[in-house]
All heavy atoms as an XYZ file, in Angstrom:
825
protein
N      41.062    107.022     91.499
C      42.187    107.042     92.409
C      41.678    107.492     93.768
O      40.959    108.460     93.882
C      43.269    107.983     91.864
C      44.513    108.043     92.718
S      45.817    109.091     92.038
C      46.661    107.899     91.047
N      42.108    106.800     94.805
C      41.659    107.110     96.158
C      42.359    108.359     96.699
O      43.369    108.805     96.151
C      41.945    105.926     97.085
O      43.344    105.805     97.300
N      41.810    108.866     97.787
C      42.418    110.024     98.437
C      43.819    109.676     98.931
O      44.751    110.471     98.793
C      41.538    110.496     99.613
O      40.238    110.809     99.111
C      42.136    111.696    100.298
N      43.970    108.482     99.476
C      45.281    108.044     99.964
C      46.291    108.017     98.824
O      47.417    108.513     98.960
C      45.186    106.648    100.602
O      44.227    106.688    101.655
C      46.523    106.186    101.133
N      45.904    107.451     97.697
C      46.802    107.378     96.541
C      47.168    108.779     96.062
O      48.324    109.028     95.703
C      46.149    106.577     95.419
N      46.212    109.678     96.061
C      46.476    111.050     95.624
C      47.468    111.734     96.554
O      48.431    112.363     96.097
C      45.161    111.860     95.556
O      44.277    111.214     94.648
C      45.418    113.288     95.117
N      47.252    111.594     97.867
C      48.154    112.224     98.846
C      49.559    111.640     98.730
O      50.556    112.378     98.711
C      47.594    112.071    100.281
C      48.626    112.482    101.321
C      46.323    112.877    100.445
N      49.658    110.332     98.632
C      50.969    109.688     98.521
C      51.666    110.119     97.234
O      52.877    110.370     97.218
C      50.837    108.152     98.607
C      52.135    107.460     98.237
C      50.399    107.739    100.003
N      50.921    110.233     96.152
C      51.498    110.665     94.876
C      52.018    112.097     94.972
O      53.117    112.397     94.489
C      50.459    110.542     93.747
O      50.062    109.171     93.648
C      51.014    111.020     92.422
N      51.258    112.971     95.601
C      51.700    114.362     95.759
C      52.946    114.415     96.649
O      53.897    115.145     96.343
C      50.560    115.242     96.315
C      51.071    116.620     96.710
C      49.444    115.366     95.285
N      52.971    113.637     97.713
C      54.156    113.594     98.582
C      55.372    113.101     97.787
O      56.463    113.671     97.876
C      53.906    112.712     99.826
C      55.201    112.403    100.567
C      52.904    113.379    100.757
N      55.184    112.041     96.999
C      56.279    111.519     96.174
C      56.766    112.567     95.188
O      57.978    112.730     94.986
C      55.828    110.258     95.437
N      55.843    113.300     94.587
C      56.215    114.336     93.626
C      56.961    115.478     94.312
O      57.965    115.972     93.778
C      54.967    114.870     92.914
N      56.493    115.879     95.470
C      57.160    116.967     96.201
C      58.575    116.543     96.602
O      59.535    117.309     96.435
C      56.329    117.397     97.431
C      57.130    118.292     98.358
C      55.051    118.090     96.989
N      58.712    115.323     97.111
C      60.037    114.854     97.515
C      60.985    114.742     96.321
O      62.139    115.161     96.401
C      59.923    113.510     98.246
C      59.321    113.636     99.626
S      59.167    112.048    100.475
C      60.884    111.624    100.736
N      60.499    114.203     95.222
C      61.339    114.080     94.030
C      61.680    115.448     93.457
O      62.812    115.695     93.024
C      60.644    113.227     92.972
O      60.474    111.915     93.440
N      60.701    116.338     93.451
C      60.941    117.697     92.973
C      61.946    118.438     93.842
O      62.827    119.138     93.336
N      61.835    118.266     95.147
C      62.794    118.874     96.068
C      64.200    118.339     95.805
O      65.178    119.100     95.783
C      62.394    118.598     97.520
C      63.442    118.972     98.518
C      63.641    120.299     98.866
C      64.247    118.002     99.099
C      64.629    120.645     99.782
C      65.227    118.337    100.005
C      65.423    119.669    100.359
N      64.292    117.047     95.588
C      65.592    116.430     95.317
C      66.197    116.979     94.021
O      67.389    117.293     93.965
C      65.430    114.911     95.239
O      66.664    114.277     95.059
N      65.367    117.114     92.997
C      65.848    117.690     91.735
C      66.255    119.140     91.889
O      67.302    119.566     91.385
N      65.446    119.911     92.596
C      65.752    121.325     92.814
C      67.036    121.486     93.624
O      67.809    122.427     93.395
C      64.588    122.016     93.515
N      67.279    120.568     94.542
C      68.500    120.625     95.351
C      69.742    120.434     94.495
O      70.782    121.032     94.758
C      68.456    119.560     96.452
O      67.388    119.801     97.334
N      69.629    119.610     93.477
C      70.757    119.429     92.551
C      70.976    120.721     91.763
O      72.111    121.192     91.628
C      70.516    118.239     91.597
C      71.606    118.172     90.536
C      70.442    116.935     92.362
N      69.897    121.296     91.240
C      70.022    122.540     90.464
C      70.591    123.677     91.309
O      71.364    124.495     90.821
C      68.673    122.979     89.898
C      68.152    122.086     88.818
C      66.848    121.619     88.858
C      68.957    121.693     87.759
C      66.352    120.796     87.860
C      68.479    120.866     86.759
C      67.165    120.415     86.812
N      70.203    123.718     92.596
C      70.668    124.769     93.495
C      72.072    124.479     94.031
O      72.638    125.297     94.751
C      69.692    124.925     94.662
N      72.603    123.313     93.668
C      73.927    122.884     94.131
C      73.999    122.876     95.661
O      74.984    123.331     96.266
C      75.044    123.751     93.560
C      75.143    123.741     92.051
C      75.517    122.369     91.540
N      75.915    122.370     90.140
C      75.166    121.866     89.157
N      73.988    121.346     89.413
N      75.591    121.879     87.915
N      72.926    122.358     96.282
C      72.890    122.252     97.741
C      74.039    121.356     98.198
O      74.256    120.274     97.650
C      71.554    121.683     98.200
N      74.743    121.816     99.186
C      75.937    121.128     99.666
C      75.647    119.680    100.052
O      76.445    118.791     99.771
C      76.498    121.909    100.856
C      77.845    121.493    101.303
C      78.338    122.421    102.407
C      79.758    122.102    102.781
N      80.273    123.016    103.791
N      74.504    119.446    100.710
C      74.179    118.095    101.165
C      73.890    117.134    100.014
O      73.844    115.925    100.213
C      73.001    118.111    102.154
C      71.672    118.467    101.544
C      70.819    117.484    101.085
C      71.271    119.791    101.446
C      69.589    117.812    100.527
C      70.054    120.126    100.902
C      69.210    119.132    100.431
N      73.739    117.667     98.808
C      73.511    116.823     97.628
C      74.778    116.699     96.788
O      75.165    115.589     96.410
C      72.364    117.383     96.760
C      72.206    116.580     95.486
C      71.066    117.400     97.537
N      75.423    117.811     96.499
C      76.530    117.772     95.544
C      77.824    117.218     96.143
O      78.619    116.615     95.418
C      76.767    119.141     94.875
C      75.564    119.548     94.049
C      77.132    120.215     95.873
N      78.041    117.392     97.428
C      79.248    116.804     98.026
C      79.231    115.278     97.910
O      80.228    114.685     97.494
C      79.420    117.256     99.471
C      79.988    118.650     99.587
C      80.246    119.070    101.015
O      79.966    118.292    101.960
O      80.735    120.200    101.196
N      78.119    114.616     98.266
C      78.105    113.164     98.070
C      78.232    112.765     96.599
O      78.905    111.783     96.286
C      76.752    112.726     98.640
C      76.398    113.784     99.617
C      76.952    115.058     99.050
N      77.599    113.515     95.697
C      77.731    113.193     94.275
C      79.199    113.219     93.857
O      79.670    112.326     93.141
C      76.924    114.168     93.416
C      75.415    114.019     93.409
C      74.766    115.134     92.597
C      74.998    112.664     92.896
N      79.916    114.222     94.301
C      81.342    114.312     93.992
C      82.101    113.149     94.627
O      82.979    112.548     93.989
C      81.905    115.640     94.466
N      81.745    112.808     95.866
C      82.403    111.694     96.549
C      82.144    110.363     95.846
O      82.997    109.479     95.855
C      81.925    111.586     98.004
C      82.387    112.757     98.863
O      83.325    113.473     98.447
O      81.806    112.947     99.950
N      80.961    110.215     95.256
C      80.620    108.964     94.565
C      81.281    108.886     93.189
O      81.204    107.866     92.523
C      79.108    108.825     94.355
C      78.270    108.939     95.592
C      76.958    109.381     95.514
C      78.745    108.610     96.852
C      76.163    109.498     96.637
C      77.961    108.733     97.990
C      76.669    109.176     97.873
O      75.876    109.295     98.979
N      81.875    109.981     92.756
C      82.531    109.990     91.452
C      81.602    110.334     90.300
O      81.927    110.080     89.140
N      80.446    110.923     90.604
C      79.520    111.327     89.546
C      80.057    112.613     88.924
O      80.265    113.598     89.624
C      78.095    111.556     90.104
C      77.158    112.037     89.010
C      77.569    110.303     90.774
N      80.300    112.627     87.630
C      80.865    113.826     87.004
C      79.913    115.021     87.112
O      78.698    114.881     86.954
C      81.060    113.435     85.538
C      80.579    112.058     85.376
C      80.069    111.555     86.680
N      80.476    116.174     87.376
C      79.670    117.384     87.529
C      78.879    117.685     86.257
O      77.792    118.256     86.331
C      80.561    118.565     87.898
C      79.772    119.783     88.309
C      80.658    120.858     88.912
O      81.859    120.679     89.072
N      80.057    121.982     89.246
N      79.374    117.270     85.123
C      78.659    117.506     83.873
C      77.335    116.735     83.814
O      76.463    117.065     83.009
C      79.533    117.109     82.687
O      79.870    115.732     82.754
N      77.149    115.745     84.664
C      75.916    114.950     84.693
C      74.887    115.470     85.680
O      73.740    115.035     85.657
C      76.235    113.495     85.055
O      77.093    112.930     84.111
N      75.281    116.371     86.559
C      74.389    116.780     87.631
C      73.100    117.411     87.129
O      72.025    117.133     87.670
C      75.100    117.723     88.588
C      76.223    117.078     89.352
C      76.599    115.769     89.320
C      77.113    117.718     90.246
N      77.680    115.566     90.141
C      78.012    116.735     90.721
C      77.250    119.022     90.686
C      79.021    117.031     91.636
C      78.264    119.312     91.592
C      79.129    118.324     92.072
N      73.173    118.259     86.108
C      71.947    118.867     85.589
C      71.014    117.821     84.981
O      69.790    117.931     85.108
C      72.250    119.962     84.576
C      72.717    121.239     85.241
O      72.467    121.467     86.416
N      73.424    122.062     84.493
N      71.586    116.816     84.341
C      70.755    115.728     83.806
C      70.057    114.969     84.925
O      68.882    114.590     84.802
C      71.602    114.769     82.967
C      72.138    115.322     81.655
C      73.105    114.330     81.018
C      71.002    115.641     80.712
N      70.765    114.741     86.012
C      70.170    114.040     87.151
C      69.037    114.869     87.769
O      67.967    114.335     88.085
C      71.239    113.735     88.202
C      72.373    112.814     87.749
C      73.413    112.678     88.854
C      71.838    111.465     87.335
N      69.277    116.156     87.923
C      68.235    117.031     88.461
C      67.032    117.097     87.535
O      65.885    117.090     87.990
N      67.296    117.134     86.235
C      66.207    117.167     85.258
C      65.387    115.884     85.307
O      64.156    115.927     85.218
C      66.773    117.387     83.838
O      67.480    118.636     83.823
C      65.679    117.406     82.800
N      66.054    114.759     85.453
C      65.337    113.480     85.527
C      64.408    113.442     86.734
O      63.249    113.020     86.629
C      66.334    112.321     85.589
N      64.898    113.909     87.880
C      64.053    113.916     89.075
C      62.905    114.914     88.936
O      61.769    114.611     89.313
C      64.889    114.223     90.317
C      65.827    113.091     90.673
C      66.480    113.301     92.003
C      67.814    113.953     91.855
N      68.577    113.972     93.121
N      63.199    116.082     88.400
C      62.153    117.093     88.223
C      61.093    116.606     87.229
O      59.888    116.776     87.452
C      62.759    118.407     87.757
N      61.533    116.001     86.142
C      60.579    115.475     85.155
C      59.731    114.364     85.758
O      58.522    114.281     85.495
C      61.324    114.955     83.929
N      60.346    113.528     86.572
C      59.586    112.480     87.246
C      58.533    113.056     88.183
O      57.406    112.569     88.254
N      58.911    114.123     88.893
C      57.960    114.769     89.804
C      56.770    115.343     89.040
O      55.614    115.152     89.427
C      58.666    115.872     90.595
N      57.058    116.021     87.936
C      55.984    116.572     87.103
C      55.129    115.435     86.542
O      53.902    115.516     86.525
C      56.562    117.455     85.975
C      55.491    117.832     84.968
C      57.209    118.697     86.560
N      55.776    114.371     86.102
C      55.043    113.221     85.570
C      54.113    112.596     86.588
O      53.001    112.175     86.254
N      54.547    112.528     87.832
C      53.668    111.992     88.883
C      52.421    112.858     89.039
O      51.303    112.340     89.174
C      54.409    111.901     90.220
C      55.483    110.837     90.346
C      56.204    110.971     91.695
C      54.913    109.438     90.184
N      52.615    114.173     89.019
C      51.464    115.073     89.161
C      50.537    114.997     87.952
O      49.312    114.981     88.103
C      51.941    116.505     89.400
C      52.683    116.738     90.722
C      53.207    118.160     90.798
C      51.799    116.406     91.912
N      51.112    114.935     86.759
C      50.296    114.787     85.554
C      49.546    113.459     85.609
O      48.403    113.352     85.155
C      51.172    114.899     84.276
C      50.386    114.513     83.033
C      51.730    116.312     84.147
N      50.185    112.465     86.207
C      49.572    111.144     86.337
C      48.289    111.129     87.150
O      47.493    110.194     87.040
N      48.067    112.167     87.934
C      46.797    112.257     88.658
C      45.635    112.426     87.680
O      44.496    112.086     88.003
C      46.834    113.425     89.654
C      47.837    113.281     90.806
C      47.910    114.572     91.597
C      47.467    112.110     91.699
N      45.930    112.951     86.488
C      44.913    113.189     85.477
C      45.045    112.269     84.265
O      44.060    111.970     83.600
C      44.964    114.661     85.027
C      44.872    115.614     86.179
C      46.011    116.190     86.718
C      43.646    115.893     86.761
C      45.928    117.051     87.802
C      43.545    116.747     87.847
C      44.689    117.329     88.368
N      46.273    111.863     83.973
C      46.563    110.958     82.857
C      47.372    109.791     83.439
O      48.604    109.847     83.487
C      47.358    111.665     81.737
C      47.555    110.732     80.549
C      46.676    112.960     81.318
N      46.683    108.743     83.911
C      47.353    107.685     84.672
C      48.566    107.058     83.998
O      49.551    106.733     84.675
C      46.245    106.650     84.886
C      44.988    107.445     84.868
C      45.232    108.532     83.860
N      48.551    106.892     82.692
C      49.687    106.248     82.029
C      50.963    107.084     82.174
O      52.065    106.529     82.289
C      49.370    105.915     80.556
C      49.287    107.169     79.703
C      50.384    104.938     79.995
N      50.835    108.400     82.214
C      51.999    109.279     82.421
C      52.537    109.071     83.832
O      53.751    108.965     84.043
C      51.634    110.762     82.192
C      51.124    110.994     80.778
C      52.814    111.674     82.540
C      52.155    110.770     79.697
N      51.657    108.997     84.808
C      52.075    108.754     86.190
C      52.756    107.412     86.345
O      53.757    107.278     87.056
N      52.220    106.422     85.662
C      52.811    105.086     85.690
C      54.237    105.125     85.150
O      55.175    104.603     85.772
C      51.946    104.125     84.880
C      52.441    102.704     84.722
C      52.365    101.977     86.054
C      51.607    101.979     83.684
N      54.420    105.754     84.001
C      55.760    105.848     83.399
C      56.707    106.670     84.272
O      57.880    106.317     84.425
C      55.671    106.433     81.997
C      55.004    105.496     81.000
S      55.045    106.077     79.297
C      54.063    107.565     79.389
N      56.204    107.755     84.852
C      57.044    108.589     85.718
C      57.481    107.814     86.955
O      58.647    107.887     87.361
C      56.288    109.854     86.123
N      56.551    107.075     87.541
C      56.890    106.290     88.735
C      57.941    105.236     88.406
O      58.916    105.065     89.151
C      55.631    105.642     89.315
N      57.766    104.551     87.310
C      58.749    103.533     86.906
C      60.110    104.191     86.660
O      61.151    103.685     87.099
C      58.258    102.756     85.678
C      57.058    101.877     86.060
C      59.387    101.910     85.080
C      56.331    101.261     84.886
N      60.110    105.327     85.987
C      61.364    106.041     85.732
C      62.055    106.466     87.018
O      63.280    106.311     87.155
N      61.288    106.986     87.961
C      61.884    107.411     89.228
C      62.397    106.219     90.028
O      63.464    106.300     90.660
C      60.876    108.212     90.060
C      60.658    109.644     89.602
C      59.462    110.262     90.306
C      61.910    110.483     89.856
N      61.684    105.120     89.988
C      62.152    103.922     90.695
C      63.469    103.445     90.090
O      64.416    103.103     90.817
C      61.076    102.818     90.688
C      59.909    103.239     91.588
C      61.662    101.477     91.139
C      58.662    102.393     91.440
N      63.552    103.448     88.774
C      64.811    103.078     88.122
C      65.921    104.071     88.479
O      67.070    103.678     88.736
C      64.625    102.999     86.609
C      63.761    101.844     86.114
C      63.483    101.994     84.621
C      64.415    100.505     86.423
N      65.587    105.354     88.504
C      66.568    106.381     88.863
C      67.114    106.131     90.265
O      68.333    106.107     90.474
C      65.926    107.777     88.798
C      66.880    108.847     89.261
C      67.686    109.509     88.350
C      67.009    109.165     90.606
C      68.589    110.476     88.773
C      67.911    110.116     91.039
C      68.694    110.766     90.120
O      69.591    111.703     90.542
N      66.215    105.970     91.240
C      66.668    105.805     92.622
C      67.353    104.457     92.838
O      68.236    104.342     93.693
C      65.515    106.031     93.600
C      65.085    107.479     93.669
C      63.797    107.856     93.354
C      65.982    108.473     94.022
C      63.403    109.184     93.398
C      65.615    109.808     94.070
C      64.312    110.167     93.762
N      66.988    103.450     92.059
C      67.715    102.179     92.110
C      69.148    102.394     91.629
O      70.103    101.889     92.239
C      67.009    101.110     91.250
O      65.694    100.905     91.766
C      67.778     99.800     91.262
N      69.296    103.163     90.571
C      70.632    103.514     90.098
C      71.411    104.301     91.135
O      72.628    104.115     91.288
N      70.717    105.169     91.865
C      71.378    105.939     92.920
C      71.880    105.015     94.025
O      72.992    105.191     94.536
C      70.422    106.982     93.488
N      71.078    104.016     94.390
C      71.511    103.047     95.406
C      72.754    102.309     94.913
O      73.724    102.125     95.663
C      70.379    102.056     95.748
C      70.900    100.902     96.598
C      69.237    102.760     96.472
N      72.737    101.908     93.661
C      73.888    101.201     93.092
C      75.130    102.094     93.113
O      76.230    101.644     93.470
C      73.571    100.699     91.673
C      72.507     99.597     91.742
C      74.836    100.214     90.958
C      71.903     99.228     90.407
N      74.978    103.363     92.766
C      76.113    104.293     92.777
C      76.685    104.443     94.187
O      77.903    104.463     94.380
C      75.694    105.658     92.236
N      75.804    104.523     95.171
C      76.252    104.663     96.559
C      76.982    103.392     97.002
O      78.029    103.466     97.651
C      75.052    104.963     97.491
C      75.456    104.898     98.943
C      74.464    106.330     97.161
N      76.440    102.244     96.637
C      77.092    100.986     97.005
C      78.456    100.841     96.319
O      79.420    100.384     96.946
C      76.195     99.800     96.654
C      74.932     99.649     97.504
C      74.045     98.545     96.956
C      75.288     99.392     98.964
N      78.530    101.222     95.054
C      79.806    101.138     94.331
C      80.849    102.060     94.951
O      82.039    101.758     94.924
C      79.620    101.486     92.863
C      78.851    100.394     92.115
C      78.786    100.659     90.646
N      80.135    100.510     90.090
C      80.534    101.042     88.951
N      79.703    101.773     88.246
N      81.750    100.863     88.520
N      80.398    103.176     95.508
C      81.313    104.112     96.158
C      81.649    103.665     97.586
O      82.434    104.326     98.265
C      80.705    105.507     96.182
N      81.038    102.566     98.012
C      81.242    102.015     99.368
C      80.888    103.029    100.453
O      81.526    103.096    101.496
C      82.664    101.500     99.529
C      83.008    100.401     98.562
C      84.432     99.946     98.734
N      84.830     99.079     97.652
C      84.804     97.751     97.701
N      84.371     97.143     98.777
N      85.196     97.042     96.660
N      79.859    103.796    100.185
C      79.378    104.786    101.140
C      78.084    104.256    101.757
O      77.010    104.836    101.604
C      79.158    106.117    100.436
O      78.846    107.116    101.357
N      78.214    103.148    102.443
C      77.062    102.386    102.919
C      76.128    103.180    103.833
O      74.934    102.935    103.849
C      77.534    101.111    103.611
C      78.415    100.267    102.723
C      79.744    100.042    103.045
C      77.927     99.738    101.533
C      80.561     99.282    102.211
C      78.726     98.991    100.694
C      80.044     98.760    101.042
O      80.848     98.024    100.215
N      76.649    104.137    104.552
C      75.810    104.944    105.441
C      74.836    105.823    104.661
O      73.840    106.278    105.218
C      76.684    105.813    106.344
N      75.093    106.039    103.377
C      74.224    106.893    102.565
C      73.155    106.119    101.802
O      72.315    106.732    101.140
C      75.048    107.708    101.576
C      75.899    108.733    102.230
N      76.784    109.512    101.537
C      76.014    109.130    103.522
C      77.400    110.330    102.368
N      76.953    110.105    103.571
N      73.155    104.803    101.885
C      72.166    103.997    101.159
C      70.730    104.368    101.525
O      69.863    104.407    100.649
C      72.430    102.484    101.365
C      71.291    101.645    100.819
C      73.742    102.089    100.715
N      70.415    104.667    102.789
C      69.021    104.988    103.112
C      68.455    106.208    102.396
O      67.242    106.309    102.214
C      69.040    105.227    104.632
C      70.223    104.472    105.122
C      71.233    104.560    104.013
N      69.309    107.143    101.963
C      68.784    108.376    101.383
C      68.046    108.166    100.062
O      66.902    108.616     99.924
C      69.876    109.438    101.295
C      70.405    109.817    102.650
C      71.700    109.493    103.024
C      69.592    110.446    103.570
C      72.180    109.812    104.281
C      70.058    110.773    104.838
C      71.355    110.452    105.196
N      68.628    107.490     99.075
C      67.833    107.251     97.868
C      66.627    106.345     98.139
O      65.583    106.490     97.512
C      68.811    106.620     96.881
C      70.013    106.236     97.659
C      70.017    107.047     98.902
N      66.761    105.441     99.104
C      65.622    104.584     99.453
C      64.487    105.405    100.062
O      63.309    105.121     99.821
C      66.055    103.475    100.416
C      67.021    102.441     99.846
C      67.474    101.481    100.945
C      66.396    101.686     98.690
N      64.855    106.420    100.828
C      63.854    107.304    101.432
C      63.054    108.051    100.361
O      61.840    108.211    100.484
C      64.549    108.303    102.361
C      63.678    109.332    103.054
C      62.798    108.651    104.093
C      64.536    110.388    103.712
N      63.735    108.469     99.298
C      63.046    109.148     98.205
C      62.272    108.162     97.328
O      61.266    108.524     96.723
C      64.040    109.945     97.350
C      64.510    111.212     98.019
C      65.724    111.264     98.684
C      63.726    112.353     97.987
C      66.148    112.433     99.301
C      64.134    113.523     98.596
C      65.344    113.551     99.254
O      65.749    114.710     99.865
N      62.753    106.935     97.236
C      62.085    105.935     96.410
C      60.804    105.411     97.059
O      59.842    105.097     96.351
C      63.018    104.746     96.126
C      62.429    103.781     95.122
S      63.311    102.227     94.840
C      64.995    102.557     95.067
N      60.766    105.322     98.370
C      59.642    104.708     99.074
C      58.282    105.309     98.707
O      57.348    104.563     98.380
C      59.879    104.756    100.580
N      58.100    106.636     98.733
C      56.778    107.156     98.372
C      56.434    106.949     96.898
O      55.267    106.842     96.540
C      56.834    108.641     98.732
C      58.274    108.968     98.831
C      58.990    107.702     99.199
N      57.448    106.871     96.052
C      57.189    106.611     94.628
C      56.663    105.188     94.457
O      55.696    104.946     93.731
C      58.449    106.841     93.777
C      58.177    106.516     92.314
C      58.948    108.275     93.922
N      57.284    104.243     95.160
C      56.819    102.854     95.120
C      55.399    102.772     95.677
O      54.536    102.092     95.107
C      57.773    101.925     95.905
C      57.185    100.537     96.071
C      59.129    101.853     95.212
N      55.148    103.491     96.763
C      53.809    103.496     97.348
C      52.788    104.091     96.378
O      51.679    103.557     96.223
C      53.810    104.275     98.657
N      53.154    105.173     95.706
C      52.245    105.788     94.730
C      51.948    104.832     93.596
O      50.802    104.694     93.153
C      52.850    107.089     94.188
N      52.970    104.131     93.136
C      52.783    103.158     92.051
C      51.881    102.011     92.506
O      51.012    101.568     91.764
C      54.142    102.620     91.605
C      54.132    101.611     90.463
C      53.533    102.226     89.202
C      55.542    101.117     90.183
N      52.071    101.588     93.737
C      51.270    100.486     94.275
C      49.811    100.883     94.476
O      48.904    100.091     94.227
C      51.866    100.026     95.621
O      53.235     99.656     95.412
C      51.121     98.852     96.185
N      49.589    102.115     94.912
C      48.231    102.554     95.250
C      47.418    103.088     94.076
O      46.187    103.107     94.138
C      48.305    103.651     96.316
C      48.798    103.230     97.682
C      49.008    104.451     98.568
C      47.821    102.271     98.335
N      48.091    103.567     93.049
C      47.311    104.253     92.000
C      47.781    103.989     90.602
O      48.411    102.975     90.317
N      47.436    104.893     89.711
C      47.785    104.889     88.309
C      47.260    103.651     87.564
O      48.036    102.922     86.958
C      49.290    104.998     88.078
C      49.922    106.164     88.751
C      50.979    105.980     89.617
C      49.457    107.443     88.517
C      51.571    107.068     90.244
C      50.039    108.526     89.149
C      51.095    108.330     90.004
N      45.952    103.425     87.600
C      45.446    102.288     86.819
C      45.625    102.579     85.321
O      45.285    103.651     84.855
C      43.970    102.238     87.190
C      43.631    103.631     87.603
C      44.892    104.202     88.193
N      46.228    101.662     84.623
C      46.487    101.896     83.197
C      45.421    101.257     82.338
O      44.674    100.451     82.718
C      47.851    101.349     82.829
């Protein structure tokens, strides 16, 4: 894995981990939109866990590429679902946010994790 791939993977993991931690901390900028989109509060911990697990998986993937590959795919699916949820809620101004978190994950998947 190249230095660029490693840096991008760490950035993707940090961003995903931050996003998961923000859900657990009930950060206003995260939970208010979730409530507006109609996501039940009972699901929020699962969403945070999915992002946190993906972040850990990306970091583990630096040493065990197949884990990183699976984590990246999972996070891409997660953030794709987030885009769909935002679109269904007709909150079009918020579409860039899940895409912003997805971009480094896609880049990490493209640059590294040879299986």
